[in-house]
C-alpha positions in Angstrom: -209.5 93.3 -111.7 -210.6 96.2 -109.5 -212.8 95.5 -106.5 -214.4 97.8 -103.9 -215.3 96.4 -100.5 -217.6 98.8 -98.5 -219.0 98.4 -95.0 -219.4 100.1 -91.7 -217.1 100.0 -88.8 -216.3 96.4 -87.7 -218.5 95.0 -90.5 -216.0 92.5 -91.7 -214.9 94.4 -94.8 -211.1 94.2 -94.1 -211.3 90.5 -93.2 -213.2 89.9 -96.5 -210.7 91.9 -98.5 -207.8 90.0 -96.9 -209.5 86.7 -97.8 -210.0 87.8 -101.4 -206.3 88.8 -101.6 -205.2 85.4 -100.2 -207.6 83.6 -102.5 -206.1 85.4 -105.5 -202.9 83.3 -105.1 -200.9 86.3 -106.2 -198.1 88.1 -104.3 -199.9 90.6 -102.1 -198.9 94.1 -101.0 -201.0 95.7 -98.3 -201.2 99.5 -98.7 -202.1 101.1 -95.4 -203.3 104.6 -95.5 -203.8 105.1 -91.7 -201.6 107.3 -89.5 -201.6 105.9 -86.0 -201.6 109.2 -84.3 -203.2 108.1 -81.0 -203.4 105.0 -78.8 -206.7 103.8 -80.1 -205.6 104.0 -83.8 -202.3 102.2 -82.9 -204.4 99.4 -81.4 -206.4 99.1 -84.6 -203.3 99.0 -86.7 -201.8 96.3 -84.5 -204.9 94.2 -84.8 -204.8 94.4 -88.6 -201.0 93.6 -88.6 -201.5 90.6 -86.5 -204.1 89.2 -88.8 -202.1 89.6 -92.0 -199.9 86.9 -93.4 -196.2 87.5 -92.7 -195.3 87.1 -96.4 -197.3 90.1 -97.5 -195.4 93.3 -98.3 -196.5 96.5 -96.6 -196.5 100.0 -97.9 -197.6 102.8 -95.6 -198.8 105.9 -97.6 -201.3 108.3 -96.2 -201.6 110.7 -99.2 -200.1 109.7 -102.5 -202.2 106.7 -103.3 -202.2 106.9 -107.1 -198.4 107.1 -107.1 -198.0 104.0 -105.0 -200.5 102.1 -107.1 -198.7 103.0 -110.3 -195.3 102.1 -108.9 -196.4 98.7 -107.5 -199.2 97.3 -109.7 -198.1 94.3 -111.7 -199.9 91.5 -113.5 -198.8 88.9 -111.0 -199.6 91.0 -108.0 -202.6 91.9 -105.8 -202.6 95.3 -104.1 -204.9 95.7 -101.1 -205.7 99.3 -100.1 -207.1 99.7 -96.6 -208.7 102.1 -96.3 -209.9 104.8 -98.7 -211.9 106.8 -96.1 -208.7 107.1 -93.9 -206.9 108.3 -97.1 -209.7 110.8 -97.7 -209.5 112.0 -94.1 -205.8 112.5 -94.3 -206.3 114.7 -97.4 -209.1 116.6 -95.8 -206.9 117.3 -92.8 -204.4 118.9 -95.1 -206.9 121.7 -95.6 -205.9 122.0 -99.2 -208.8 121.5 -101.6 -206.6 121.5 -104.6 -204.4 118.7 -103.2 -207.6 116.7 -102.4 -208.9 117.2 -105.9 -205.6 116.4 -107.5 -205.0 113.2 -105.5 -208.6 112.0 -106.1 -208.4 112.7 -109.8 -204.9 111.0 -110.1 -206.4 107.9 -108.4 -209.4 107.7 -110.7 -207.4 108.4 -113.8 -204.8 105.7 -113.1 -207.2 102.8 -112.4 -207.9 101.8 -116.1 -204.2 101.3 -116.7 -203.2 99.4 -113.6 -202.3 95.7 -114.2 -203.1 92.9 -111.7 -205.7 92.8 -109.0 -206.5 95.8 -106.9 -208.8 95.6 -103.8 -210.0 98.8 -102.2 -211.6 98.8 -98.7 -213.7 101.8 -97.6 -216.1 102.8 -94.9 -219.7 103.3 -96.1 -220.6 106.5 -94.2 -223.7 107.7 -96.1 -226.3 105.4 -94.6 -226.8 107.4 -91.3 -228.0 110.7 -90.3 -226.6 113.9 -91.8 -223.7 115.0 -89.5 -223.9 118.3 -87.7 -220.4 119.7 -88.3 -219.2 121.2 -91.6 -216.1 119.1 -91.9 -218.0 115.9 -91.1 -220.6 116.7 -93.7 -217.9 117.4 -96.2 -216.2 114.1 -95.3 -219.4 112.1 -95.9 -220.1 114.0 -99.2 -216.5 113.4 -100.4 -216.6 109.7 -99.4 -219.9 109.2 -101.2 -218.7 110.9 -104.4 -215.4 108.9 -104.3 -217.3 105.6 -103.8 -219.7 106.4 -106.7 -216.7 107.1 -109.0 -214.9 104.0 -107.9 -217.9 101.8 -108.2 -218.3 102.9 -111.9 -214.7 101.7 -112.5 -214.6 98.5 -110.5 -215.6 95.1 -111.8 -216.9 94.0 -108.4 -218.4 96.1 -105.6 -219.4 94.4 -102.3 -221.2 95.8 -99.3 -220.3 93.9 -96.1 -222.7 93.9 -93.2 -222.3 91.7 -90.0 -219.5 89.9 -91.8 -221.8 88.9 -94.7 -220.9 90.1 -98.2 -223.7 91.5 -100.5 -222.4 91.8 -104.0 -223.7 95.0 -105.6 -221.9 94.7 -108.9 -220.1 91.9 -110.7 -219.9 88.2 -109.9 -221.1 87.1 -106.5 -218.7 85.9 -103.9 
């Protein structure tokens, strides 16, 4: 089963995804896409680590998400990817449009063949004002297109607001 959990900053999306992974009763691998390049991001990473069960495996991969999914997906396993918008940011900062397109297409193409349960977490960024800067506008556009493509492929899509899940597609939580 493929699930996409969307929400704004501090909306409860990661907490919900972690609960769904735990409730799956499968072995869980947490795939972290962040790169703690400053103190604030390091604090966020530490907060997430402290919340996760000790028995969960961890893979840190900022760019090659499709490869990691193909290598680790198994029928008796749950992969939790947190977060797609950080992954997208990492690719945008590479300043290589071909690499971004190749990694996004590789991700979308591999989804149908992945066994087990996959839970994606991502920031919903398209509900605010249009950003001023070119890179920020591109980020919002790319995130929106990625979310639309993933939502088509996922069996469940949930928007989280104020810690409350709103099921947009699939069976309600």
